[in-house]
C-alpha positions in Angstrom: 98.2 22.8 164.8 101.7 21.8 164.0 103.5 19.0 165.8 100.6 18.8 168.3 98.0 18.8 165.6 94.8 16.9 166.3 95.1 14.3 163.5 92.7 11.4 162.9 93.5 7.7 162.3 96.6 7.3 164.4 97.1 4.2 166.4 96.0 4.3 170.0 98.7 4.4 172.6 98.9 1.2 174.8 97.8 1.7 178.4 101.3 1.0 179.7 103.1 3.6 177.5 104.5 6.5 179.5 103.4 10.1 179.2 106.6 11.4 177.5 107.0 15.1 176.7 105.1 14.9 173.4 102.1 13.2 175.1 102.2 15.6 178.1 102.0 18.5 175.7 99.0 16.8 173.9 97.3 16.4 177.3 97.8 20.1 178.0 96.7 21.1 174.5 93.4 19.2 174.8 92.8 20.3 178.4 93.3 23.9 177.5 90.6 23.7 174.8 88.2 21.7 177.0 88.5 24.0 180.0 88.0 27.1 178.0 84.6 28.7 177.7 82.5 26.5 175.4 82.4 28.8 172.3 80.9 27.3 169.2 84.3 27.2 167.6 85.6 25.0 170.5 82.6 22.7 170.4 83.1 22.2 166.7 86.5 20.7 167.6 85.2 18.1 170.0 85.3 15.2 167.6 88.9 16.0 166.7 89.8 16.4 170.4 88.2 13.0 171.1 90.2 11.4 168.3 93.4 12.9 169.7 92.6 11.8 173.3 92.3 8.2 172.2 96.1 8.3 171.4 96.9 8.9 175.1 97.5 6.2 177.7 95.8 5.8 181.0 94.9 7.6 183.1 95.2 10.9 181.1 93.4 9.6 178.0 90.3 8.3 179.8 90.1 11.4 181.9 90.0 13.6 178.9 87.6 11.3 177.0 85.1 11.2 179.9 84.7 15.0 179.8 84.8 15.3 176.0 82.0 12.7 175.7 79.9 14.6 178.2 80.4 17.9 176.4 79.4 16.3 173.0 76.1 15.2 174.5 75.1 18.6 176.0 72.9 21.4 174.7 75.4 24.3 174.0 73.3 26.9 175.8 72.9 24.7 178.9 76.6 23.8 178.7 77.6 27.5 178.7 75.4 28.2 181.7 76.9 25.3 183.6 80.4 26.4 182.8 79.7 29.9 184.2 78.1 28.4 187.3 81.1 26.1 187.8 84.0 28.3 187.2 82.8 31.9 187.5 80.3 31.7 190.4 82.1 29.4 192.8 85.1 30.8 194.6 86.6 27.4 195.2 86.6 26.3 191.6 88.1 29.3 189.9 90.4 28.6 186.9 92.6 31.6 187.9 95.5 30.0 189.7 96.6 33.0 191.8 93.1 33.6 193.0 93.2 30.8 195.5 96.1 32.4 197.5 95.4 36.1 197.0 91.7 36.6 196.0 91.1 40.0 194.5 93.8 41.7 196.6 96.7 43.9 195.8 99.2 41.0 196.4 97.6 39.1 193.5 98.8 41.8 191.1 102.4 40.8 191.7 101.5 37.1 191.2 99.9 38.0 187.9 103.0 39.9 186.9 105.1 36.8 187.5 102.9 34.8 185.1 103.2 37.5 182.5 107.0 37.7 183.0 107.2 34.0 182.4 105.4 34.4 179.1 107.6 37.4 178.1 110.8 35.4 178.8 109.6 32.9 176.3 109.0 35.7 173.7 105.2 35.7 174.1 103.0 38.7 174.8 99.4 38.1 175.9 96.6 40.5 174.9 94.6 42.3 177.5 91.5 40.2 177.2 92.6 37.5 179.6 94.5 37.3 183.0 97.7 35.4 182.6 97.0 33.0 185.4 93.9 31.5 183.6 94.6 27.8 183.6 93.7 27.2 179.9 96.2 30.0 179.0 98.9 28.3 181.1 98.2 25.0 179.5 98.2 26.4 176.0 101.5 28.1 176.8 103.0 24.8 178.1 101.7 22.9 175.1 102.5 25.1 172.2 105.1 27.7 173.2 107.5 26.7 176.0 107.0 23.3 177.7 109.8 23.9 180.2 108.5 27.2 181.5 104.9 26.1 181.2 105.5 22.9 183.2 107.3 25.0 185.8 104.3 27.2 186.2 102.0 24.2 186.6 104.4 22.5 189.1 104.8 25.7 191.1 101.0 25.8 191.4 100.7 22.1 191.9 98.7 22.5 195.2 96.3 24.9 193.6 95.6 22.5 190.7 95.0 19.8 193.3 92.5 22.0 195.2 90.7 22.7 192.0 90.6 19.0 191.2 89.2 18.1 194.6 86.6 20.9 194.4 85.4 19.7 191.0 85.1 16.2 192.3 83.2 17.3 195.4 80.7 19.1 193.2 80.3 16.2 190.8 81.6 18.3 187.8 82.4 16.5 184.6 85.4 18.8 184.3 87.0 17.0 187.3 88.3 14.2 185.0 90.2 16.9 183.0 92.0 17.9 186.1 92.8 14.2 186.8 94.4 14.1 183.3 96.4 17.3 184.0 97.6 15.9 187.4 98.8 12.8 185.6 101.4 14.9 183.8 102.7 16.5 187.1 104.7 15.2 190.0 103.0 13.8 193.1 102.2 16.2 195.9 105.1 16.7 198.3 104.9 17.6 202.0 104.7 21.4 201.3 102.1 20.8 198.6 99.9 18.8 200.9 100.1 21.4 203.7 99.2 24.1 201.2 96.2 22.1 199.9 94.9 21.7 203.4 95.3 25.4 204.1 93.8 26.6 200.8 90.9 24.2 201.0 90.1 25.2 204.6 90.4 28.9 204.2 89.4 29.6 200.6 90.5 32.8 198.8 91.0 36.0 200.8 87.9 38.1 200.8 89.4 41.6 201.5 89.3 43.2 198.1 91.8 45.9 197.4 91.7 45.4 193.7 94.3 44.6 191.1 95.6 48.2 190.7 99.2 47.3 190.7 98.6 44.9 187.8 96.1 46.9 185.8 97.9 50.3 186.1 101.5 49.1 185.5 102.4 50.5 182.0 105.1 47.9 181.7 102.5 45.2 181.4 101.0 46.4 178.2 103.9 47.0 175.7 103.5 46.3 172.0 103.8 42.6 171.2 107.4 41.5 170.9 108.9 44.7 172.3 110.0 43.4 175.6 112.1 40.4 176.6 114.5 40.7 179.4 115.8 37.1 179.4 115.3 36.7 183.1 114.4 33.1 184.0 111.2 32.4 185.9 113.3 31.0 188.8 115.0 34.4 189.2 111.7 36.0 190.5 111.5 35.4 194.3 108.2 34.3 195.6 106.9 32.9 192.4 103.7 31.1 193.2 102.6 30.8 196.9 105.5 31.1 199.3 105.6 28.3 202.0 106.1 31.1 204.6 102.5 32.2 203.9 101.0 28.8 204.6 103.2 27.6 207.5 104.3 24.5 205.6 107.5 22.8 206.6 109.3 19.8 205.2 
């Protein structure tokens, strides 16, 4: 796994050491694997993930370890069922970041396009098996491909990550501590973020379903890998994330 390989027998990081870029990327790498569906191949990595998490200082390290230790103790079939119940059947704990603001509406198609554009600008093309706003995909991108653009995606959706964190804590989910670890790598909530958290938590995702036609039918979204890279920065796409004008937030 390269520079972020999950190696054993490294010294543990003291609790007071900061989360520098390398450690932030390790948090994102571990969290991406832990938050993904618990395939047998992922469960086989839990011992290595635990060893890697012990290298991380507080509070990120303990947050990841708490969830990893829980996963190691669970029956795989029961664990898979609980994962689906937590993230697929509860509208307020979806791992798809744009879902909170747009639900399954046409506007979400443009939000998904912005995620995919960020990946393309880093020279990465996703396959068609996963929506690009899936949090484990964003975390994996930030950890292994482009930490600057990846962190920007996470910071832009800081309020959504917080809503997910609060929702998981409210339901007593063991995955809540993983979100605690992720948030330890991100800035504190600002005034706009807090207003957005309140709005998203109160209203939930929109329920009027128009579908994702603009995303699914756009031929530009499915070129051959490596055939498209326009060099446009993520910041050059207006409205990336959830505009404050939609939530009535003011500084």
